[in-house]
C-alpha positions in Angstrom: -1.6 4.9 -15.4 1.7 4.8 -13.4 3.1 7.7 -15.3 3.3 11.5 -14.9 2.4 14.2 -17.3 -0.7 12.3 -18.7 -3.0 15.3 -18.4 -0.7 17.7 -20.3 0.5 15.2 -23.0 -2.6 13.0 -23.6 -5.6 14.9 -22.3 -5.4 18.7 -22.3 -4.1 18.7 -25.8 -7.2 16.7 -27.0 -10.2 19.1 -26.9 -13.4 17.4 -25.9 -11.7 14.4 -24.3 -12.9 15.6 -20.9 -16.6 14.9 -21.9 -15.8 11.3 -22.7 -14.6 11.0 -19.1 -17.8 12.4 -17.7 -16.3 15.7 -16.7 -17.2 19.2 -17.6 -13.5 20.0 -17.6 -10.2 18.2 -17.0 -8.8 19.0 -13.6 -5.2 20.4 -13.6 -2.5 19.3 -11.2 -3.0 22.6 -9.3 -6.8 21.9 -9.0 -6.2 18.4 -7.6 -3.6 19.8 -5.2 -6.1 22.3 -3.9 -8.9 19.7 -3.7 -6.8 17.3 -1.6 -5.6 20.2 0.6 -9.2 20.9 1.7 -9.6 17.4 3.1 -7.9 16.8 6.5 -5.9 13.8 7.5 -8.7 12.4 9.6 -10.9 12.1 6.6 -8.2 10.1 4.7 -7.8 7.9 7.7 -11.6 7.2 7.9 -11.5 6.4 4.2 -8.7 3.9 4.7 -10.7 2.2 7.5 -13.8 2.0 5.3 -11.8 0.6 2.4 -10.1 -1.9 4.7 -13.5 -3.2 6.0 -14.7 -3.7 2.4 -11.6 -5.5 1.4 -11.7 -7.6 4.6 -15.3 -8.6 3.8 -14.1 -9.5 0.2 -11.5 -11.8 1.6 -8.6 -9.7 0.4 -7.0 -10.0 3.9 -6.2 -13.0 6.0 -6.4 -10.7 9.0 -3.9 -12.6 11.2 -0.9 -10.3 11.0 -0.1 -6.7 10.1 3.5 -6.1 8.8 4.7 -2.5 9.0 7.8 -1.3 7.4 9.1 2.3 6.9 10.1 3.6 3.4 12.0 6.7 2.5 10.1 8.3 -0.4 12.0 10.8 -2.5 10.6 14.3 -1.9 10.5 17.2 -4.4 9.4 19.7 -1.9 11.3 23.0 -1.7 11.4 22.7 2.1 14.6 21.6 3.8 14.5 17.9 4.5 16.8 15.2 5.7 18.8 13.9 2.8 19.5 10.2 2.1 21.4 8.1 -0.4 21.4 4.4 -1.1 25.1 4.1 -1.5 28.3 6.1 -1.6 28.0 6.7 -5.4 24.5 8.2 -5.3 24.0 11.9 -4.7 22.0 12.5 -1.5 18.3 13.4 -2.1 15.4 14.7 0.1 13.3 12.0 1.6 10.0 11.8 3.5 9.4 8.7 5.8 6.3 6.6 5.1 5.1 3.6 6.9 3.4 0.8 5.0 0.9 -1.5 6.7 0.5 -4.8 4.8 -1.2 -8.2 5.3 1.9 -10.4 4.7 -0.2 -13.5 4.1 -2.1 -12.1 1.1 0.4 -9.4 0.1 -2.3 -6.7 0.1 -1.9 -3.2 1.6 -4.1 -2.2 4.6 -3.2 1.3 5.6 -0.5 3.8 6.5 0.3 3.9 10.2 3.0 3.8 13.0 5.1 0.8 14.0 4.1 -1.8 16.6 7.0 -4.2 16.8 10.4 -2.6 16.1 14.1 -3.7 16.6 15.9 -1.8 19.3 19.0 0.1 18.2 22.1 -2.0 19.0 23.7 0.5 21.3 26.3 -0.1 24.0 23.8 0.5 26.9 21.3 -2.0 25.2 24.1 -4.6 24.9 25.0 -4.1 28.5 21.4 -4.5 29.6 20.9 -7.7 27.6 24.1 -9.3 29.0 22.9 -8.5 32.5 19.8 -10.6 32.1 20.2 -13.7 34.3 20.7 -16.9 32.1 17.8 -18.6 33.8 15.4 -16.0 32.5 16.2 -17.1 28.9 14.2 -20.1 27.5 16.2 -22.4 25.3 14.2 -22.9 22.1 16.7 -24.9 20.0 20.4 -25.2 19.6 22.0 -21.8 19.6 18.8 -19.8 20.1 17.1 -18.7 23.3 14.5 -16.0 24.1 13.3 -13.9 27.1 10.3 -11.6 27.4 10.6 -8.7 29.8 8.6 -5.6 30.7 10.2 -2.5 29.4 9.7 1.2 30.4 11.0 3.8 28.0 13.2 6.4 29.7 11.8 9.9 30.0 8.4 8.8 28.7 5.1 8.7 30.5 3.7 6.0 28.2 2.7 2.6 29.7 5.3 -0.2 29.8 5.7 -2.3 26.7 7.4 -5.7 26.2 11.0 -6.4 25.3 11.6 -9.5 23.3 15.3 -10.5 23.9 17.0 -13.1 21.8 20.3 -14.8 22.4 22.2 -16.7 19.7 25.2 -18.9 20.3 26.1 -21.8 22.6 29.2 -20.8 24.4 28.6 -18.0 27.0 31.5 -15.9 25.8 30.4 -16.1 22.1 26.7 -15.3 22.6 25.2 -12.4 20.6 22.1 -10.5 21.7 19.3 -8.6 20.1 16.0 -7.1 21.2 12.7 -5.9 19.9 9.9 -3.9 21.4 6.3 -5.0 21.2 3.1 -3.2 22.3 1.4 -6.5 23.0 2.1 -9.5 25.2 2.5 -12.3 22.7 4.5 -15.4 22.0 8.0 -14.0 21.3 9.2 -17.1 19.4 6.4 -16.9 16.9 6.9 -13.1 16.6 10.6 -13.2 16.1 11.0 -16.4 13.9 7.8 -16.5 11.9 6.0 -13.1 11.9 9.0 -10.6 11.8 10.6 -12.1 8.7 7.3 -11.6 6.8 8.0 -7.8 6.9 10.0 -8.4 3.6 6.6 -8.7 1.9 6.3 -5.0 2.3 9.5 -4.4 0.4 8.2 -6.8 -2.4 4.9 -5.0 -2.5 6.4 -1.5 -2.6 8.8 -2.4 -5.4 6.0 -3.9 -7.5 3.3 -1.2 -6.9 5.1 2.1 -6.0 4.4 3.5 -9.4 0.7 3.9 -8.5 1.6 7.0 -6.4 3.9 5.9 -3.6 7.2 6.5 -5.4 7.6 10.2 -4.9 6.3 12.9 -2.6 5.7 16.3 -4.2 4.7 18.1 -1.1 5.0 17.9 2.7 1.4 19.1 3.2 -0.1 16.3 5.4 -3.6 16.7 4.0 -2.4 16.3 0.4 0.0 13.5 1.3 -2.6 11.4 3.1 -5.2 12.1 0.4 -2.9 11.2 -2.4 -1.6 8.0 -0.8 -5.2 7.0 0.1 -6.4 7.4 -3.4 -3.5 5.1 -4.5 -4.9 2.5 -2.1 -8.2 2.6 -3.8 -6.5 2.3 -7.2 -4.5 -0.7 -6.1 -7.6 -2.4 -4.7 -9.4 -2.0 -8.0 -6.4 -3.3 -10.0 -6.1 -6.3 -7.6 -9.7 -7.3 -8.6 -8.9 -7.0 -12.3 -5.7 -9.0 -11.8 -7.6 -11.8 -10.1 -10.1 -11.9 -12.9 -7.5 -12.0 -15.7 -5.2 -14.5 -14.0 -1.7 -15.4 -15.3 0.4 -13.7 -16.6 -1.3 -10.4 -15.8 -1.6 -11.1 -12.1 2.2 -11.2 -11.6 3.0 -8.0 -13.6 4.2 -5.0 -11.6 2.1 -1.9 -11.7 4.1 -0.1 -14.4 4.1 -3.1 -16.7 0.4 -3.7 -16.1 -0.4 -0.1 -16.9 1.8 0.2 -20.0 1.1 -3.2 -21.6 -2.6 -3.6 -20.7 -4.4 -0.5 -19.5 -2.7 1.8 -22.0 -2.5 -0.8 -24.7 -6.2 -1.6 -25.2 -7.9 -0.5 -28.4 -11.6 0.3 -28.7 -14.3 3.0 -29.2 -17.0 4.7 -27.1 -20.6 5.1 -28.4 -23.9 6.2 -26.9 -27.0 4.1 -27.4 -30.1 5.7 -25.8 -29.2 6.1 -22.1 -26.2 3.8 -22.2 -22.5 4.5 -22.9 -21.1 1.4 -24.7 -17.3 0.8 -24.5 -16.0 -1.7 -27.1 -12.6 -3.3 -26.7 -10.9 -5.0 -29.6 -7.8 -6.6 -28.2 -8.7 -7.3 -24.6 -7.0 -10.3 -22.9 -9.0 -13.3 -21.7 -12.2 -12.1 -23.5 -14.5 -15.0 -22.3 -13.8 -14.2 -18.7 -14.2 -10.4 -19.1 -17.4 -10.9 -21.1 -18.7 -13.1 -18.3 -18.2 -10.3 -15.7 -18.8 -7.0 -17.6 -20.9 -7.6 -20.7 -24.6 -6.6 -20.0 -23.5 -4.7 -16.9 -26.6 -2.6 -16.4 -28.9 -5.7 -16.4 -26.6 -7.4 -13.9 -26.7 -4.4 -11.6 -30.5 -4.2 -11.8 -30.8 -7.9 -10.9 -28.7 -7.1 -7.8 -31.0 -4.2 -7.0 -28.3 -1.6 -7.8 -29.1 1.5 -9.7 -27.1 1.2 -13.0 -27.1 5.0 -13.6 -23.8 6.6 -12.9 -24.0 10.2 -11.5 -20.6 11.3 -12.7 -21.5 10.2 -16.2 -24.5 12.5 -16.2 -26.8 9.6 -15.2 -25.9 7.4 -18.2 -25.5 3.6 -17.8 -22.2 1.9 -18.7 -21.9 -1.3 -20.7 -19.0 -3.2 -22.3 -18.5 -5.1 -25.5 -15.5 -7.3 -26.5 -14.5 -8.0 -30.1 
């Protein structure tokens, strides 16, 4: 729902509401905290892999490029953490680094992981090393732009060598500027620097649009809880992406907060039980013909696909939808 305090304000104060959600009780924040803490990081990673395979099979990913970009998530942990501020007028606040992995061609998240292609810090030793590269090792690509690909061994590291992508901009030798990136794979440096690397901005666009799902703040530094919570948000985003594609414009372009407030929390309806089926009726749903096509008569649709329509967490009831 892209908002905090829902359990206390909208759920716990309404007795009996938990049964309508198929639960014998409503889990508190502390209960969910403890639940996630019992599941290790490796389990969250395996879940991300399984979800990614399902989404790849569903054509949610182009699968050609993975853009990875770090984000500083505000932390409310009581532990001492590095503080950060966006500008000189903002009071510094605690942050936790988080790395987003995104398919930049479809703008869909894949996972949380480490970086693969990173810009090297523009230090004096790096500038000296780049200027010392013989001019003949650079390949002129177009006016004012040349590249070179060199093996690179990190100092005081036993890791295998990586590749340094060096770029030179400018025409006159005395006015040239240099920059460098590190890559774990031997690939075309021109394509990586001019086409692939600029696509990393898609991560910023995605984070700004969907951070309200659970990536905007970090309440704890417990890795089990952090990985579990962020992975659950990945599942929520995948489900919402499907709904957005069904509804089309303008809903497919709304950010997560707008989508939750104006659509998910704005629907009116009622819930009734007929025999072994829970029937949910919506009265002001958007794009009713399309929704009716996909969700009305859901138990029969599932049975035709040889899927058991009984839902375990709804006490074995079936679930169906009506639109008025």
